[in-house]
C-alpha positions in Angstrom: 0.0 0.0 0.0 1.6 3.3 -1.2 -1.2 5.6 -0.2 0.6 6.8 2.9 3.8 7.5 1.0 1.8 9.4 -1.7 0.0 11.5 1.0 3.3 12.4 2.6 4.8 13.4 -0.8 1.7 15.5 -1.5 1.9 17.1 1.9 5.6 17.9 1.4 4.9 19.5 -2.0 2.2 21.6 -0.5 4.4 22.7 2.4 7.2 23.6 -0.1 4.7 25.6 -2.2 3.6 27.5 1.0 7.2 28.2 1.8 7.9 29.5 -1.7 4.7 31.7 -1.5 5.9 33.2 1.8 9.4 33.8 0.4 7.9 35.5 -2.6 5.8 37.7 -0.3 8.9 38.6 1.7 10.9 39.4 -1.5 8.2 41.8 -2.7 8.0 43.4 0.7 11.8 43.9 0.7 11.7 45.2 -2.9 14.0 42.5 -4.1 12.4 42.4 -7.5 14.8 40.3 -9.5 14.6 37.4 -7.1 10.8 37.8 -6.8 10.5 37.7 -10.7 12.7 34.6 -10.8 10.6 32.8 -8.1 7.3 33.8 -9.6 8.5 32.6 -13.0 9.7 29.3 -11.5 6.3 28.8 -9.8 4.7 29.5 -13.3 2.5 32.3 -11.9 1.8 34.8 -14.7 -0.4 36.9 -12.4 2.3 37.1 -9.8 4.9 38.1 -12.3 2.5 40.8 -13.5 2.1 42.0 -9.9 5.9 42.2 -9.6 6.1 44.2 -12.8 3.4 46.6 -11.6 5.3 47.0 -8.3 8.5 47.8 -10.2 6.7 50.3 -12.4 5.3 52.1 -9.3 8.8 52.8 -8.1 10.5 56.1 -8.9 12.2 55.6 -12.3 10.1 52.4 -12.7 10.9 51.9 -16.4 14.6 52.0 -15.7 14.2 49.6 -12.7 12.1 47.3 -14.9 14.9 47.2 -17.6 17.6 46.6 -15.0 15.7 43.6 -13.7 14.5 42.1 -17.0 17.9 42.3 -18.6 19.3 40.2 -15.8 16.9 37.3 -16.3 18.0 34.1 -18.0 16.9 33.2 -21.5 14.4 30.7 -20.3 12.9 33.2 -17.9 12.6 35.8 -20.6 10.8 33.2 -22.8 8.4 32.6 -19.9 7.8 36.4 -19.4 7.2 36.7 -23.2 4.6 34.0 -23.0 3.0 35.7 -20.0 2.9 39.2 -21.6 1.0 37.8 -24.6 -1.9 37.1 -22.2 -1.5 40.3 -20.3 -1.6 42.3 -23.5 -5.1 41.1 -24.3 -6.5 42.9 -21.2 -6.8 46.6 -21.3 -6.0 46.8 -17.5 -2.6 45.1 -18.0 -1.7 46.1 -21.6 0.6 49.0 -20.4 2.7 46.6 -18.3 2.8 44.1 -21.1 3.9 46.9 -23.5 6.6 48.1 -21.1 8.0 44.5 -20.8 7.8 44.0 -24.5 9.6 47.3 -25.2 12.4 46.3 -22.8 12.8 42.9 -24.5 12.9 44.4 -27.9 15.3 47.1 -26.9 17.8 44.8 -25.2 17.6 41.6 -27.2 19.0 41.3 -30.7 16.6 40.2 -33.3 18.6 37.0 -33.9 18.4 36.2 -30.2 14.6 36.8 -30.1 14.2 34.5 -33.0 15.8 31.7 -30.9 13.1 32.1 -28.2 10.7 29.1 -28.1 7.2 30.2 -29.2 8.3 33.5 -30.6 6.3 33.1 -33.8 3.0 32.4 -32.0 3.8 35.2 -29.5 4.2 37.8 -32.3 1.1 36.6 -34.1 -0.9 36.9 -30.8 0.6 40.3 -30.0 0.0 42.0 -33.4 -3.8 42.4 -33.1 -3.6 44.0 -29.7 -0.5 46.1 -30.1 
């Protein structure tokens, strides 16, 4: 019978998730946005990433701070943010943040590098009608 083992594993995963959520909350409170972005991306939480982006943009010189943080992300994290911003851009409440992130990516990534991103073609096709 492996039911008990599976229950313990599920409980351990749930506890780990709660710990990560608390860590994310602490990072946002401490305004450690780069780590908060990385953690939210690793948790696959588009809405949380959006909330981090909004928090950065509310700071003095928010655009500059956003650029500083996005440029330091790994390629896979940038790909995830690109996928998230496609969804954000379809909502008028979040389109300004999506456009700010997209502007930063376009400004700091070479076209050849952007073409290497997974899902770039579908992302561009989805962005065009709303941009």
